[in-house]
GUKOLGU-33526 format. One line per field, with one value per residue (C-alpha): residue number from 1; x, y, z negated; residue in three letters. Coordinates in nm, 4 decimals, padded with zeros to 6 digits. Example, Ala and Ser with C-alpha at 12.3 -4.5 7.8 and 13.67 -1.06 7.14 Angstrom:
<sites>
resi c(1; 2)
X c(01.2300; 01.3670)
Y c(-00.4500; -00.1060)
Z c(-00.7800; -00.7140)
resn c(ALA; SER)
</sites>
This chain:
<sites>
resi c(1; 2; 3; 4; 5; 6; 7; 8; 9; 10; 11; 12; 13; 14; 15; 16; 17; 18; 19; 20; 21; 22; 23; 24; 25; 26; 27; 28; 29; 30; 31; 32; 33; 34; 35; 36; 37; 38; 39; 40; 41; 42; 43; 44; 45; 46; 47; 48; 49; 50; 51; 52; 53; 54; 55; 56; 57; 58; 59; 60; 61; 62; 63; 64; 65; 66; 67; 68; 69; 70; 71; 72; 73; 74; 75; 76; 77; 78; 79; 80; 81; 82; 83; 84; 85; 86; 87; 88; 89; 90; 91; 92; 93; 94; 95; 96; 97; 98; 99; 100; 101; 102; 103; 104; 105; 106; 107; 108; 109; 110; 111; 112; 113; 114; 115; 116; 117; 118; 119; 120; 121; 122; 123; 124; 125; 126; 127; 128; 129; 130; 131; 132; 133; 134; 135; 136; 137; 138; 139; 140; 141; 142; 143; 144; 145; 146; 147; 148; 149; 150; 151; 152; 153; 154; 155; 156; 157; 158; 159; 160; 161; 162; 163; 164; 165; 166; 167; 168; 169; 170; 171; 172; 173; 174; 175; 176; 177; 178; 179; 180; 181; 182; 183; 184; 185)
X c(00.0227; 00.2559; 00.4419; 00.0905; 00.0823; 00.4296; 00.3737; 00.0460; 00.2328; 00.5253; 00.2685; 00.0820; 00.4023; 00.5418; 00.1927; 00.2290; 00.5436; 00.4713; 00.1615; 00.3928; 00.6345; 00.3738; 00.2495; 00.6168; 00.6395; 00.4092; 00.2826; 00.3220; 00.2056; 00.4556; 00.2308; 00.2691; 00.6377; 00.5356; 00.4414; 00.0792; 00.1723; 00.4136; 00.1606; -00.1498; 00.0802; 00.1735; -00.1924; -00.2800; -00.0135; 00.0013; -00.2365; 00.0844; 00.1775; -00.2164; -00.1991; 00.0758; -00.1018; 00.1335; 00.4837; 00.5409; 00.6663; 00.3093; 00.1972; 00.3379; 00.3767; 00.3925; 00.6720; 00.4597; 00.3902; 00.7485; 00.8153; 00.5382; 00.6854; 01.0581; 00.8913; 00.7030; 01.0687; 01.0575; 00.7206; 00.6241; 00.5196; 00.8643; 01.0159; 00.7710; 00.9376; 01.2630; 01.1266; 01.3288; 01.0926; 00.9997; 00.7976; 01.0038; 00.8100; 00.9325; 01.2733; 01.4245; 01.0796; 01.0131; 00.7927; 00.7144; 00.6445; 00.6209; 00.8806; 01.1013; 01.4594; 01.7377; 02.0862; 02.3579; 02.6006; 02.7007; 02.9332; 03.1960; 02.8556; 02.6687; 02.4328; 02.2677; 02.3756; 02.2484; 01.9498; 01.7351; 01.3485; 01.1592; 00.7598; 00.7420; 00.9517; 01.1940; 01.2357; 01.6110; 01.6884; 01.4546; 01.3005; 01.4000; 01.4280; 01.1407; 01.1243; 01.3891; 01.1218; 00.9862; 01.3439; 01.4633; 01.8181; 01.8190; 02.1249; 02.0859; 02.3521; 02.2025; 02.1536; 01.9615; 02.0312; 01.7886; 01.6535; 01.4978; 01.4312; 01.0685; 00.9426; 00.8411; 00.9185; 00.8280; 01.1006; 01.0559; 01.3443; 01.4239; 01.3621; 01.5423; 01.5375; 01.8409; 02.0106; 02.1636; 02.2976; 02.4433; 02.5483; 02.2057; 02.0161; 01.9023; 01.6831; 01.5241; 01.5172; 01.7383; 01.6519; 01.8323; 01.6528; 01.5459; 01.3533; 01.3257; 01.0501; 00.8412; 00.5403; 00.2310; -00.1072)
Y c(00.0032; 00.2501; 00.1955; 00.2352; 00.5679; 00.6674; 00.5693; 00.7780; 01.0730; 01.0512; 01.0246; 01.3709; 01.5395; 01.4440; 01.5493; 01.8901; 01.9406; 01.8983; 02.1508; 02.3875; 02.3281; 02.3975; 02.7462; 02.8734; 02.9267; 03.1582; 03.0664; 03.3141; 03.3623; 03.5112; 03.8469; 03.8863; 04.0007; 04.2952; 04.5801; 04.7381; 05.0165; 04.8091; 04.4959; 04.7715; 04.8990; 04.4761; 04.4142; 04.7224; 04.6920; 04.9926; 04.9250; 04.8443; 04.5710; 04.4418; 04.4112; 04.1399; 03.7985; 03.5662; 03.7002; 03.4764; 03.6351; 03.5369; 03.8598; 04.0545; 04.3472; 04.6431; 04.9544; 05.1726; 04.9148; 04.8920; 05.2550; 05.2577; 04.9656; 05.1618; 05.4579; 05.3204; 05.1886; 05.4968; 05.4048; 05.2959; 04.9856; 04.8906; 05.0113; 04.7778; 04.5054; 04.5224; 04.6523; 04.5874; 04.7319; 04.4704; 04.4238; 04.5181; 04.3245; 03.9819; 04.0907; 03.7973; 03.6098; 03.2573; 03.1822; 02.8651; 02.9437; 02.7577; 02.8047; 02.6357; 02.5985; 02.7511; 02.5732; 02.8368; 02.6452; 02.3014; 02.1518; 01.8644; 01.5803; 01.8163; 01.8881; 02.2259; 02.4717; 02.7466; 02.8859; 03.1092; 03.0068; 03.1863; 03.1784; 02.9771; 02.6535; 02.8370; 03.1581; 03.2904; 03.0273; 03.0101; 03.3713; 03.7025; 03.6797; 03.8324; 04.0993; 04.1117; 04.1329; 03.7745; 03.6145; 03.4716; 03.3640; 03.0513; 02.8950; 02.5347; 02.4003; 02.0379; 02.1214; 01.9601; 01.6885; 01.7991; 01.5221; 01.7561; 02.1265; 02.1576; 01.9871; 02.2510; 02.2560; 02.3891; 02.5840; 02.6762; 02.9065; 03.2402; 03.5406; 03.8435; 04.1576; 04.2571; 04.2691; 03.9682; 04.0297; 03.7416; 03.6479; 03.5120; 03.7588; 03.9931; 03.9091; 04.1582; 03.8719; 03.5920; 03.2936; 03.0548; 02.7355; 02.5106; 02.2474; 02.1670; 01.9368; 01.8109; 02.0327; 01.8938; 02.1063)
Z c(00.0167; -00.0735; 00.2624; 00.4472; 00.2317; 00.3221; 00.7037; 00.7354; 00.5670; 00.8036; 01.0914; 00.9645; 00.9212; 01.2829; 01.4197; 01.2086; 01.3509; 01.7101; 01.6765; 01.5180; 01.8200; 02.0922; 01.9105; 01.8604; 02.2266; 02.4033; 02.7626; 03.0338; 03.3729; 03.6260; 03.6366; 03.2835; 03.3440; 03.5650; 03.4198; 03.4922; 03.6832; 03.9143; 03.9597; 04.0388; 04.3509; 04.4448; 04.4330; 04.6901; 04.9669; 05.2452; 05.5129; 05.7543; 05.5496; 05.5286; 05.9199; 05.9036; 05.9517; 05.8474; 05.8834; 06.1807; 06.5400; 06.6623; 06.4635; 06.7495; 06.5795; 06.7789; 06.8053; 06.6379; 06.3514; 06.3281; 06.3024; 06.0321; 05.8399; 05.8496; 05.7246; 05.4070; 05.2896; 05.0317; 04.9364; 04.5947; 04.7322; 04.8817; 04.5382; 04.3772; 04.5552; 04.4408; 04.0865; 03.7802; 03.5556; 03.2411; 02.9478; 02.6720; 02.4260; 02.5714; 02.4747; 02.2209; 02.2231; 02.2583; 02.5674; 02.7726; 03.1891; 03.4841; 03.7718; 04.0119; 03.9780; 04.2133; 04.0759; 04.0640; 03.8076; 03.7244; 03.4888; 03.6229; 03.6441; 03.9019; 03.5970; 03.6545; 03.3496; 03.4933; 03.7617; 03.8508; 03.7736; 04.0181; 04.0866; 04.4125; 04.6138; 04.8349; 04.6653; 04.7167; 04.9499; 05.2795; 05.1992; 05.0510; 04.6717; 04.4660; 04.2632; 03.9760; 03.7450; 03.9014; 03.8253; 03.5118; 03.4735; 03.2535; 03.1086; 02.9355; 02.7322; 02.7979; 03.1638; 03.3894; 03.6831; 03.9523; 04.2072; 04.4502; 04.4415; 04.5380; 04.1734; 03.9601; 03.5808; 03.2274; 03.0628; 02.7220; 02.5428; 02.4474; 02.6764; 02.7289; 02.9064; 03.0823; 03.4380; 03.5735; 03.9186; 04.1231; 04.4733; 04.4953; 04.3694; 04.0705; 03.7698; 03.5004; 03.2515; 03.0872; 02.8917; 02.6963; 02.7810; 02.4604; 02.6706; 03.0633; 03.1574; 03.4659; 03.5258; 03.4329; 03.3893)
resn c(UNK; UNK; UNK; UNK; UNK; UNK; UNK; UNK; UNK; UNK; UNK; UNK; UNK; UNK; UNK; UNK; UNK; UNK; UNK; UNK; UNK; UNK; UNK; UNK; UNK; UNK; UNK; UNK; UNK; UNK; UNK; UNK; UNK; UNK; UNK; UNK; UNK; UNK; UNK; UNK; UNK; UNK; UNK; UNK; UNK; UNK; UNK; UNK; UNK; UNK; UNK; UNK; UNK; UNK; UNK; UNK; UNK; UNK; UNK; UNK; UNK; UNK; UNK; UNK; UNK; UNK; UNK; UNK; UNK; UNK; UNK; UNK; UNK; UNK; UNK; UNK; UNK; UNK; UNK; UNK; UNK; UNK; UNK; UNK; UNK; UNK; UNK; UNK; UNK; UNK; UNK; UNK; UNK; UNK; UNK; UNK; UNK; UNK; UNK; UNK; UNK; UNK; UNK; UNK; UNK; UNK; UNK; UNK; UNK; UNK; UNK; UNK; UNK; UNK; UNK; UNK; UNK; UNK; UNK; UNK; UNK; UNK; UNK; UNK; UNK; UNK; UNK; UNK; UNK; UNK; UNK; UNK; UNK; UNK; UNK; UNK; UNK; UNK; UNK; UNK; UNK; UNK; UNK; UNK; UNK; UNK; UNK; UNK; UNK; UNK; UNK; UNK; UNK; UNK; UNK; UNK; UNK; UNK; UNK; UNK; UNK; UNK; UNK; UNK; UNK; UNK; UNK; UNK; UNK; UNK; UNK; UNK; UNK; UNK; UNK; UNK; UNK; UNK; UNK; UNK; UNK; UNK; UNK; UNK; UNK)
</sites>
């Protein structure tokens, strides 16, 4: 009887520690990292951008549209696309966020020890980099052996505000990963 009581107490402690662990990390969406003023601009692109269907050559952009596009480069919209504005309240906060991994640094065993976490597959590799406030430079002591690049992950860790500039891109946030796990809804 004493062993059963001890075992049930141990199970309750394990369940409580799991619950406490889950509540230690605030789950974020990528839009949570963008100040409202910048997000409002991104959600309301200029008319010239709205005319682009899918970004392929088949859009048949005429020369007038291209001139409009070039003249828009100083617009608030284009500035928002490279914004380093952040949410200061997230500095030194424990967060959990899903995303895709863009490897940056490896150890001797080809384990990824530093990477960008980005909101969509192909960012920084096949497409222009997302705005800096939509990239997180992550370091991990344990690291990660990545089988395929297109698998999303949940990353838990301490988020910091601060610019990290690399050859691949610039991030406005950094994170020290405490846990990396495959993405599951």
